[in-house]
C-alpha positions, 0 to 999 in steps of 0.5 A: 850258690852256697847250696850246702850253707843252710845245713852247715849253719844249722849245725851251729843252731842257726836258722838258715833256709832257702829264703836266706839264700835268696836274700843273699843272692839279691845282695850279691846282684845289687853289688853289695857283696864284693869282699868276704868282709862284705859277705860276713856283714850282709849274711849276718844281717839275715841270720843274727837276730839277737846278740847271743847268736853272734858267737854261733854265727861267727863260728859257722861263718869261719867254718864254712867260708874259711875252713877255720874250726873254732873249738868250744872255749877257744880264742879266735886267734888260736883257731886261726893260727892252727888252720890250713887257711892261715898257713897258706895265707902266711906262705903267700904273704911272706915277703911283706910280713915284718920279721919281728911280727908275733904270731898273734900280730900275724893272726890280727893282720889276717883277720883284718884282711878277711873283714875288709869291706869295699866302701863302695869301691868301684875300681882297684888300682895297681899300687906298684904301677902308681908307685913307679910313676910317682917320684918321692923328690917332688917339691910341695908348692906352698899354695892352695889348689893343687890337684887332689887336695881340698875337700874330701870326696867319697872314696870310689877307688882303692890302690893295692900296695901289697906288691911293694915291700914295707922297706920300699914304702918306708923309704919313699915316705921319708923322701916325701916327708922331706918335701911336704910343707902342708896338709894334703887330702884326697891325692895319691902322693903326699902323706895325707887323708882321704885319698889313695896315697900309701901313707896317711889315714882315712883313705883307701890304700890296701897294705899302706902305712897309716900315719895318725888318724883312727883308721878306716877299712883296716887295710894298713900293714903298719901304723906309725906313731903308736905301736900299741894301737895296732891292733886296737886295745879294746880294754884301754880307756877310751881315747882318740885311737880306739873311738871307732872301736867303741862307736862300733859297739854303740851301733848295737843300741840302734833299734829297728822297726820294719814294715811291709809296704806295696812297691807300686813302681815294681808292681807295675813294671813286673806286671807289664813284663808278665803281659798284664798280670799285675801281682802286688810286689811288697818291699820291706822298709826299715826305720832306725830309732835311737834315743840316748841320754848322756850324763857326764861328770865334768866337775872334777879334775880327775874326769878332765882327761876323758871328757873330750873323748866321751864327747867325741864318741857320742858326737860321732854317734849322733852324726853317724846314726843321725838320731836323738842325743841329749847331753847333760852334765853333773858334778860327782853325783846327781841330786835333784837336777842336771845341767844342759851346759858344760859350765853347769849354769842351765839347771834342768830339774830331774822331773823333766828328765823323768818325763821323757820316753822310757825308751831312751838309752841312758849313759852315765859317765864318771869315776863315781869317786867322791866323799861318802857324804856327797852320795846322799839319800836324795842322790841314791833315790834319784838314781833308783827313780831313773833306773826304774823309769829307764830300763836301759841304763849303764854307768861307764867308769874311766877309773881302772877296775882294780881300784873299784873295790877300794872306793865305797861310793863306786861300790854303792853306785855299782849296785844301783846302776850296771857299771862297766869300764869306759873302754870299747870292751866295756861299752860293748858289754853295756850295750849287750846288757841294754839289748837284753833288757830291751828283749825282756821288756818286749 
């Protein structure tokens, strides 16, 4: 299987050998690869060892598995649009593509489907069959305990509604909404969350309609409520709609350490199979380590619109990656202390921050706009001490980039701390720079 893969990938200056194929085969045997999106993610973990390899890897993957040739300097969308693979996909999906979709929107939909992952889905249900058995004119009983509601359960199945037209789904959804009186979760009928209904969010419904939420497996064919969100605008200031995209970028700062250990059970089992010939079976154990210090400017009205989104993003990061996150607060700039509470009553001397491990990733979030006198020598010295101690620092600024050059204090802080926009794209740039600093340090 994939016997020509090493040679093709080497043409893109990637290190791929027989060991890569063996690891890929193991992943397939363990049912970790069920979609081409799974294949992209799994193979990437074996090949991409540093951020600069992501570009060549993406080009090699699209060339080998999708026959899409991404030329030097060419945008991925343009390569997709001129490919035979896209033309065939477009012909096969003509009936479900909206008439007013632009070519770029169709390319985005194609890419979303390419990168669908299986979410541990064990069964795919025929959405047409579900839809025909259902009835839009069902009364919503205003009581708890209906089947399919309540606590969300892990998704182990997906409904495929690709055989239904968008008009059919929209008409049925309007019928359902007329009857719906309360929130629903985990079912297949109502506009809800976490289920296989064709309308809602956070569930597993291929080619359904997403209503609210921040998306999940990129399966929806239409998004209600925000025409600008699909596809996600990576250059938009952080908000509820693009938090998951920003979270994906933050995942890049997770540091992994691997060590080989003796797998006693496997050694015994294999030895018995060999008739008593016991050879040591080695397994790789990977530990993820993530340490983040987050400093938020919450003192002025100009920052209020962004604080909630920032806190949500990093709270999700802590929950998703389950590692060390410490949040502190300041007003306009940092002098000799920060605060551990949003009300800025619990003072933390900067010396205590500087006593922490230099391995922390440090994020400052603020508009960096203030009166020039506020950015005193003490404050600038504090920033220099912090960047000297913590090599992985970034300032995320919600202020539109076009205003940066007109604000003196932004220009000064930008010289002291690498600054990026508070957007998913900006966060990704900050993470890539941090990883580069980590690599140079190592």
